[in-house]
N, C-alpha and C positions, 0 to 999 in steps of 0.2 A: 505494500499500498505506499510505503515512503517512497518507492521508486516511482510510482504510478505518479504521486503527488509532485513529485519533483520532476518529472517529464512534462507534466499540465504548465507548472508554473515556467518553464523553460518556454513551452511554446507560445504562452502568452505572451510572456516578454519579449519574445522574437517578432509577433505579429504587431506589439505595440510599437516596436522599434520601427517596422518597416512600413507601418501608418505613416509614420510622421514624413517617409521618404516619399516626394513625389516626383521626382524624376532623376535617373541615372544616365549618362552617355559617356561610354568609352571609345566610340568609334570606331567600334568592331565591324567595319564593312571593309569592302573593297577598294583599295588605294586609287585614287585617281576619279571615282564616283563623285557626284555633288552629294550634298546632304541633303537635297529635297528629294533625292531618289532613295534616301534612308530616314523618313518618317520627319524630315524637318519642313516647313511652310514657306515659301517664297514670300516676303514682305516688299509691296512696292511695284513698280513698273521693271520689267524684265533687261536690266542691262548687262553689260558684257561682265567677264567674271565672276562666275558661281563660286562659291564656296565649295572647295572640295576635300574628299578624304585623302590623306597624305601619311605616307608612313617615315618611321614608325612613329610609337606613342610615347609621351613625354614620360619621365620619370624623375620623382621626388620623394625623399627619405622621408618617410612617417607617414604619408599621405594614402590612404586605403586604396584608393583608385590606381594610384602610381604602375604605370609600367603594363596597363593593360591596352590590349587591343590597339588600334592607330591613333592617329591626330586629324584635327581639320585645320586648312591653311586661310589665313583672311590675307585679300590682298588690300592695297590701299584705296580701291574704288572696285564698285561692282554690286553683287546681288546682296541684298540683307535677307536672313533668314530668321525664323522662332521655333519653339518646339515647346509645347504645352505640358504642363504636369498633369498629375492624375485627379486633381483637384484643387477649386481655388483656396487661397488663403484669403479671408475677409477680415482678421482680428490680429493682433499680435505679431511676431517677427517672422520674416521668410528668409532663409538664408539658401545663397548660391557659393560654393564651392569650385574651384578648376585651378588647373595648371596652366602656366603660358611662357613662351620663348619668343622675344621680340627680334625680328632682323632689322627693320629701319623703321626710323620715325621722323618726322618734319614737325610743322607749327603747332599740332594739337587737333585732335579730333578724338569722339569714342568709337570704341569696337564693341562696348557689350552694355546690355542694359536689360531691365525686368519691364515685362509688359502685364497689363490687366486683361480680362478675357471681352473687355467692350471696345478698348481702341488699340491695335496693333501697331499705331503709329506714335503713341505716347511712352515714350521711353522713361523710366524711373530708376533710381540707382545707376548712374551712366559711369562708366570707368573710362578715362581719358587718359591719353599716353602723346608726349611731344618731346621733342629732342632737348637735351641740355649738352653738355662739352661732349666733344667728338667721341663717339663710341657709347654714350650713355645717354640715358632717358629721366624723364620725371612722371610719377603717376598723379592723376587728377581725377576729381570725383565730383558729381553733382545729383542732387535729388532728382530734379527733372531739366528743364530748361533754362535752370538758373546758370549764371557764371559758374563754371567748375573752380574749385579749389585743388590748387598744386600741392605737393608734399615737399619738403625742403631736399630729401633725400635723391641721389641719384643712382640708378642701375645699370650694369653693364648689359650690353646688348650681346645674344647668343646664350645668355643662362637662365636656366628653368626657375622660375619662382611660382608662387601661390597667391591667392586673391581667395578671401573669404568675404562676400557683399551681402549686408543686412539689410533689409528694408521692414520697418516696424510700423505697422498700420496702428494709430490710434483712434480714440473713440472722440467723441465730440466735433470739434472744428474740422474742415475740409481742407486744411494746411497746416495740420500739425502733426504731420507724419516725419519719421527721421529715418534717413540712409546714413549707413555707417559701412567704412571699408578699413578690413582688415588684411594687411600685407606680409608677406611671411618669404625671408631668403633662404632661412634652414630651420628644421623642426617643424612640428605642427603639434599644437598645444590639445590635449584631452577634452578641456572645458575654454568655455568662450572668454579670451582676454579681458583685464579689467580697463587696458588702454587699448586705444584704436587709432589706425593710423590717419584716417580721415573720416569726417562727418560734415553732412549737408542737413540742414533743417529747412532751407529753399526759402526762410521769409515768409510772409503775410499775403506775399501774390502767387506763390508757387502750389500750385493746385496737388494734392493728393491723388494717390491711385484708388480707384473701386477696389479693386483688389488684387493680389500678386497671383498670376495664373501661368504665366510663359517666362522663358528666357530668351533672350534675342542676340544675335551676334549682325555687327555692322560692319559696311566697307565704305564708309564715309566719303570724304572729298579728297580727289588725288593729291592735291597739293597742301593738304592736312593731316592725313590720316596714317597709321602706321601699318606696316606688313609683320604676321605674328602667326606661332602656331598656338593652338589652344586644346587643352585635352583635360579628360576627369571632369566632367560635369555633373555635379550633385545639387538639387536643389531640393531643398526639405525645410520643415519647420523645426 
């Protein structure tokens, strides 16, 4: 009986953990195929340069999705795509974690954001990259369409780093949600850090998301946007 009780406890704990995970993508698809051929949805008009699967996947020590499958490559202009999670997050935080490796940077544009189920064109929790000193880049962040805030640190091109993007849906006002960015160059914490890398509240004029339903990849403006590899996406509560 004790063994059965332990087994049931384990199963219930496993199901509860999985219920909080809304999306996982390790890009375990055929290299060279577009993401839209593998469950992602094109966003907007069909320009050139689709986001394709590239081999091999990224690795980052301590991250559970490290070294699995392939990866995706974002050009500095082209098709934008999104993928929906299992359900909509309507209250509290939604987290997206992923690995990335930057090849080129320019004057600054965003390549990642979260979307609601209502509007695929309103990106929230936007992550920006822009050029710093030769061979380095800076990371920026914005809640919505407000001016991005860039960190003071510079990171080397060609290195694999990690981000966790958090969007917190608050009750009451339509402008009181908070977007937070955690950035890691080594190691990965087991619990949420007490300090963050960047945070954006957007001010009183920047609208909140109705919910968090999707993650989105964007290939921006050719004179501004970066080119990079991304991998190991996880959207969870």
